[in-house]
C-alpha positions as a Markdown table, in Angstrom:
| # | Residue | x | y | z |
|---|---|---|---|---|
| 1 | Met | -3.7 | 26.4 | -26.3 |
| 2 | Glu | -7.7 | 26.8 | -26.6 |
| 3 | Pro | -9.3 | 28.8 | -23.5 |
| 4 | Gly | -10.5 | 26.6 | -20.8 |
| 5 | Lys | -7.8 | 23.6 | -21.8 |
| 6 | Glu | -4.7 | 25.4 | -20.9 |
| 7 | Gly | -2.0 | 24.6 | -18.3 |
| 8 | Gly | -3.0 | 20.6 | -18.1 |
| 9 | Thr | -0.8 | 17.9 | -16.8 |
| 10 | Trp | -0.6 | 14.3 | -18.6 |
| 11 | Leu | 1.5 | 12.7 | -16.5 |
| 12 | Ala | 2.3 | 13.4 | -12.7 |
| 13 | Met | 4.0 | 11.5 | -9.5 |
| 14 | Lys | 3.6 | 11.7 | -5.6 |
| 15 | Lys | 6.6 | 11.0 | -3.5 |
| 16 | Ala | 4.5 | 8.9 | -2.0 |
| 17 | Gly | 3.8 | 6.3 | -4.9 |
| 18 | Lys | 0.7 | 7.4 | -6.4 |
| 19 | Ile | 0.7 | 8.0 | -10.7 |
| 20 | Gly | -1.4 | 9.0 | -12.8 |
| 21 | Thr | -1.0 | 9.5 | -17.0 |
| 22 | Leu | -3.9 | 10.2 | -19.6 |
| 23 | Leu | -3.5 | 8.9 | -22.9 |
| 24 | Asn | -5.2 | 10.5 | -25.8 |
| 25 | Ile | -7.3 | 7.6 | -27.7 |
| 26 | Phe | -7.2 | 8.1 | -31.6 |
| 27 | Thr | -9.9 | 6.6 | -33.2 |
| 28 | Asp | -12.6 | 7.4 | -36.1 |
| 29 | Val | -14.6 | 9.0 | -33.8 |
| 30 | Pro | -14.4 | 12.6 | -34.6 |
| 31 | Gln | -13.1 | 14.6 | -31.7 |
| 32 | Cys | -15.6 | 17.5 | -30.3 |
| 33 | Pro | -13.8 | 20.5 | -29.7 |
| 34 | Glu | -16.8 | 21.7 | -27.4 |
| 35 | Lys | -16.2 | 18.6 | -24.7 |
| 36 | Leu | -14.8 | 19.6 | -21.6 |
| 37 | Gly | -10.6 | 19.8 | -21.4 |
| 38 | Arg | -9.0 | 16.3 | -20.1 |
| 39 | Gly | -5.6 | 18.2 | -18.8 |
| 40 | Phe | -6.6 | 18.2 | -14.8 |
| 41 | Leu | -7.9 | 14.6 | -14.5 |
| 42 | Val | -4.3 | 14.1 | -13.6 |
| 43 | Asn | -4.0 | 16.7 | -10.6 |
| 44 | Glu | -7.6 | 15.9 | -9.1 |
| 45 | Phe | -6.9 | 12.4 | -8.8 |
| 46 | Leu | -3.0 | 12.7 | -7.1 |
| 47 | Leu | -4.7 | 15.6 | -4.8 |
| 48 | Gly | -7.7 | 13.5 | -4.3 |
| 49 | Asn | -7.9 | 10.8 | -1.6 |
| 50 | Leu | -9.1 | 8.5 | -4.2 |
| 51 | Thr | -7.9 | 5.1 | -5.4 |
| 52 | Gly | -6.5 | 4.1 | -8.8 |
| 53 | Tyr | -9.9 | 2.3 | -8.9 |
| 54 | Gln | -12.0 | 4.4 | -7.4 |
| 55 | Tyr | -11.0 | 7.6 | -8.9 |
| 56 | Gly | -11.7 | 5.4 | -12.5 |
| 57 | Lys | -15.3 | 4.7 | -11.4 |
| 58 | Ser | -15.8 | 7.9 | -10.9 |
| 59 | Leu | -14.3 | 8.9 | -14.5 |
| 60 | Gln | -16.8 | 6.3 | -16.0 |
| 61 | Ala | -19.9 | 8.0 | -14.6 |
| 62 | Lys | -18.6 | 11.6 | -16.8 |
| 63 | Ala | -17.0 | 10.3 | -19.6 |
| 64 | His | -19.5 | 11.3 | -21.8 |
| 65 | Leu | -18.5 | 15.0 | -20.9 |
| 66 | Tyr | -15.0 | 14.4 | -22.6 |
| 67 | Asn | -13.4 | 13.4 | -26.0 |
| 68 | Pro | -12.0 | 9.7 | -25.8 |
| 69 | Phe | -9.0 | 9.1 | -23.2 |
| 70 | Asn | -7.7 | 6.5 | -21.0 |
| 71 | Phe | -6.4 | 7.1 | -17.9 |
| 72 | Val | -4.0 | 5.1 | -16.5 |
| 73 | Thr | -3.1 | 4.8 | -12.6 |
| 74 | Ile | -0.4 | 3.1 | -10.4 |
| 75 | Glu | -0.3 | 3.1 | -6.7 |
| 76 | Val | 3.2 | 1.8 | -5.5 |
| 77 | Gln | 2.4 | 1.0 | -1.3 |
């Protein structure tokens, strides 16, 4: 594992019905090893108070800091 990128979570769920998953996008865009790790994003979403929509909007503002990915949320109420 790369330093600073170990221990990430790619799929997780809370008992209350909040699910987050991170999907890599493999495109012709070269991956940049200097970009931030994305593995903490799922935990950040699940432990936070934002809805999936709100968290997605917050990710848009900092998406340039990461290699390409899809972030999928499901909220069962």
